[in-house]
C-alpha positions, 0 to 999 in steps of 0.5 A: 422594947423586945417583942416578948417580955419573956421568952422560954425554951423547953427541951424536948430533945429525943435520944435513942432508948438508953443513951448513958446522957438521957433525954428529956423527951423521956422525962415527960418534957413535951407534956410539961412544955404543953402544959406551961404554954396552956397555962401561960395562956389561960392565966393571960401572961402576956408577951410570953412565948413558950417554945421547943428547943432542941437538946440544951445539953443539960440532958442528966438534969433535965427536963430542962427549960431556960428562961430570957431575958435573965438566962435563968435556967430551971429543971421542972419535973412536975406540973407543980414546978412549973406552976411555982415557976409561972407564979413566982418568975413570970408573975412576980419577977422572982428566981425560983432557987430550988429549982434553978440549974 
């Protein structure tokens, strides 16, 4: 039995300004990760861990996250995107195709 039902890794990698690939942090990744952590806790979604991750190597598509155990990758750019992933994926068990990368 796994310790977590869902383990979410949110890229919060920071690169120097002007880097050709960009970075998730300059796209508000830290605030979006913090929001997701708060929402998961507020909604009482048990056995779910939201973690920082270093570079997930999808910089151009970020901010990005990967959710295990399914290994589904998402690009969530707004709080509304995060809410949809929480509602559909974590609570409903459905992949959010429009945000999948």
